[in-house]
Every structure is written in structure tokens, then in C-alpha cells.
N, C-alpha and C positions, 0 to 999 in steps of 0.2 A: 432544579437541583441539579448541581455537582456530583459527579461521582470518582468520590478521589482514590488514587491506591497509593497503599502506602508498604513503606518499605521499613525496617526496622528502626528507622529516623528520622526518616521523611512522611510527607505524606506530598505529590504531585498528580498531575493531569497533561503531560505534557503529548498534545494532538497539532502534526506533523498532515498537509495536506503536499502528496510531493505529483508531479507530473511527468511524467515521460516520454520522450519525443523522439522520435528514428528522427536522421539526418533528411534535413533539405525535408520535415514532414513530409515525404509519400506516404502513399495513403499502404501500407501493407497489413496492415493491425484485422484481417477479418476473413473470416474464414474460418477450416481446422485451426490457423495461427492462431486467432485471436483467444480460443478456446487451450492453445501449450499454453500460451502466454500467460494465461490466467493458474494454472497449476503451477506452473512452474513460481510467478510468484509467491503462488500459498505456501508450495513446502521453503522457501527461502523467508518469510515468514515464521513456519514457526523452528524453524533449524535455529535463527537469529532469535527466539524469544518474542518478537515483535505483537503485535496486536492490528491485526487486519481489521479495519472498521468500515468504510467502503474501501466499492472502488469498481470502475467503468472506464469499457476500452472504449474508445473510437476509431475510426476509422486510420487517425494520424496519430492518435496521442493516448496518452493511459493518465486516467485522475489516480488515486490512491489521496486515502486518511487515515494515516497512524497512527497510535499512540504507544510512545517508542520507554519505556522506562530512562531515569538518565543516571 
């Protein structure tokens, strides 16, 4: 069953799959940097009122699933 969200005049379910890739896919996202990137992404989501549904950090890219209101 879908979990529709609503505003005053609309019901919606917008989910986006975002992949962040560093230049040339260098394997730089590991160790301490991986934790710092996670904190920064969570902070940005709070500021922009975006729900972070899921996120995975790999050595050379980051996958995010975001729920963003229309």
C-alpha cells in the first residue's frame, strides 16, 4: 500500500534516486571522509525539508533515495 503525503490541495508521492559520483570515480569516499559526507548530507536534507529514505556510501559513489515535496 502506498503512503501518500498531502498538502492543502494535493496528494503526492515523489521519490528520487540520486547518485553522487566524484570526478573520474576515484575511490575517495571511505574511512573518516565517509562519515563526514553522511553528516553533511543529513544536515542538507534537514535544511531543505527533504526526507532521506535510504542512503548507501560506496568507495567511489553515493546512492540516495529522497522524498521531495512537489
